[in-house]
C-alpha positions as CSV (number, residue, x, y, z in Angstrom):
1,M,-48.3,5.2,-31.3
2,G,-51.2,7.7,-31.2
3,T,-53.6,5.1,-29.3
4,R,-50.7,4.6,-26.9
5,I,-50.4,8.4,-26.0
6,L,-54.3,8.3,-25.6
7,C,-53.8,5.7,-23.0
8,G,-50.8,7.0,-21.6
9,Q,-50.1,6.6,-17.9
10,W,-48.1,8.7,-15.4
11,K,-46.6,5.6,-14.0
12,Q,-45.1,4.8,-17.4
13,I,-42.6,7.6,-17.0
14,H,-39.4,6.9,-15.6
15,E,-36.6,9.6,-15.2
16,K,-36.5,11.5,-18.3
17,Y,-38.3,8.7,-20.5
18,W,-41.9,7.6,-21.3
19,Y,-42.2,3.6,-21.8
20,P,-45.5,3.3,-23.7
21,Y,-45.1,-0.3,-23.5
22,W,-45.0,-2.6,-20.1
23,P,-42.1,-5.0,-20.1
24,T,-44.8,-7.9,-20.3
25,E,-46.5,-6.4,-23.3
26,K,-43.6,-6.5,-25.9
27,K,-40.2,-8.3,-26.4
28,L,-38.3,-5.1,-27.2
29,W,-40.4,-2.6,-25.0
30,F,-37.1,-0.9,-24.2
31,E,-36.5,0.3,-27.7
32,C,-39.8,2.1,-27.9
33,R,-39.1,4.6,-25.2
34,E,-39.3,8.3,-25.9
35,G,-37.4,11.0,-24.4
36,I,-39.0,13.8,-22.4
37,D,-37.4,17.0,-23.2
38,E,-38.2,20.4,-21.4
39,N,-40.8,21.3,-23.8
40,T,-42.7,18.0,-23.4
41,E,-42.0,17.9,-19.6
42,A,-43.9,21.5,-19.4
43,L,-46.9,20.2,-21.5
44,L,-47.1,17.1,-19.6
45,E,-47.3,19.1,-16.2
46,R,-50.1,21.3,-17.9
47,V,-51.8,18.2,-18.6
48,R,-51.4,16.9,-15.0
49,Q,-52.7,20.2,-13.6
50,L,-55.8,20.2,-16.1
51,G,-56.5,16.4,-15.0
52,L,-56.2,17.3,-11.3
53,R,-58.7,20.1,-11.6
54,D,-61.4,18.3,-13.7
55,F,-60.8,14.6,-12.5
56,R,-59.0,15.0,-9.2
57,S,-56.7,12.4,-9.8
58,S,-56.3,9.7,-12.5
59,N,-53.8,7.2,-13.5
60,F,-54.2,8.4,-17.2
61,W,-52.6,11.7,-19.0
62,F,-56.1,12.0,-20.6
63,P,-58.8,10.9,-18.4
64,S,-62.3,10.3,-19.6
65,D,-65.2,10.2,-17.1
66,H,-67.2,7.5,-19.0
67,A,-69.9,5.3,-17.2
68,R,-68.9,6.8,-13.8
69,K,-65.4,5.3,-13.9
70,V,-62.2,7.3,-14.9
71,D,-60.6,5.7,-17.8
72,H,-58.5,7.1,-20.7
73,I,-60.1,8.8,-23.9
74,R,-60.6,6.8,-26.9
75,P,-59.3,7.1,-30.3
76,V,-60.4,10.0,-32.4
77,E,-62.0,8.0,-35.1
78,H,-65.5,9.0,-34.0
79,V,-64.6,12.7,-34.0
80,W,-62.9,12.5,-37.5
81,R,-66.1,10.9,-38.9
82,C,-68.4,13.6,-37.6
83,A,-66.1,16.2,-38.8
84,L,-65.9,14.8,-42.3
85,R,-70.0,14.4,-42.3
86,E,-70.4,18.1,-41.1
87,S,-68.1,19.4,-43.7
88,H,-69.9,17.1,-46.4
89,I,-66.7,15.4,-47.2
90,R,-66.9,11.8,-47.9
91,Y,-65.0,9.5,-45.6
92,Y,-61.3,9.4,-46.1
93,P,-59.3,7.3,-43.7
94,L,-57.5,9.4,-40.9
95,R,-54.4,7.0,-41.2
96,E,-54.1,7.9,-44.8
97,F,-54.6,11.6,-44.1
98,S,-51.8,11.6,-41.5
99,R,-49.7,9.7,-43.9
100,S,-49.9,12.7,-46.2
101,F,-47.8,14.6,-43.7
102,R,-45.4,11.8,-42.9
103,E,-44.5,8.4,-43.3
104,F,-44.9,6.1,-40.2
105,N,-41.9,4.4,-38.7
106,N,-41.2,1.0,-39.8
107,P,-39.9,-1.1,-37.0
108,S,-38.6,-4.0,-39.2
109,Y,-35.8,-1.7,-40.5
110,Y,-34.4,-1.8,-37.0
111,A,-34.6,-5.3,-36.3
112,S,-31.1,-6.3,-37.6
113,F,-29.7,-3.3,-35.7
114,L,-31.3,-4.4,-32.4
115,R,-30.1,-7.9,-32.8
116,Q,-26.6,-6.8,-33.3
117,H,-26.4,-3.8,-30.6
118,G,-29.5,-4.4,-28.4
119,P,-27.5,-6.3,-25.7
120,M,-25.0,-3.6,-25.4
121,F,-27.8,-1.0,-25.2
122,R,-29.8,-2.9,-22.6
123,E,-26.5,-3.1,-20.5
124,A,-25.5,0.5,-20.7
125,E,-29.1,1.8,-20.1
126,N,-29.4,-0.9,-17.2
127,M,-33.0,-1.9,-18.5
128,A,-33.3,-4.8,-16.1
129,K,-33.7,-2.0,-13.3
130,V,-36.1,0.0,-15.2
131,S,-38.1,-3.2,-15.9
132,K,-38.5,-3.9,-12.5
133,H,-39.4,-0.3,-11.8
134,L,-42.3,-0.5,-14.4
135,V,-43.5,-3.9,-13.5
136,R,-43.8,-2.7,-9.9
137,A,-45.7,0.3,-11.2
138,S,-48.0,-1.5,-13.6
139,K,-49.3,-3.5,-10.5
140,S,-50.0,-0.6,-8.3
C-alpha cells in the first residue's frame, strides 16, 4: 500500500473514501478502499496546500518535479539505502524493518469472506455508481 500512497491521486477520493485502485486495475478494487476521517482529511488538505504552493497544481498527492514533468514521488528505497550507508549500517531490507513494527495484511484471509458477503456489500455501497465515477475520473 505504501507505493499506492506515493502515487495517490486526488481524483481517487470519492466522498469520504480513498480508492487506491481504479476499477480496471483489480477485481476487488472496492474492497481496498480506505476511509478518510477528520484527521486524515486535515492532513490531506495540508498536503494539497503545500502542493499548490510548490507545484501550482498536480493530480498527485506527492508530486515530484522530475525531468520537467510533474509526476508522483518514487519509493523510498534509495533514501533508505543512503541513510543506512551514512550510518555505517549494512543493508537491511526496508520491508523487513517495517515488519518488525507490524505484520502486513494478508488479503487471502478475506477471500472466502468476500466471496460470501461481497455481493451484499457491493449492493449496499452502490459500488457500480462509484465505479462509474472513478472510471470517468481516471480518464480526465
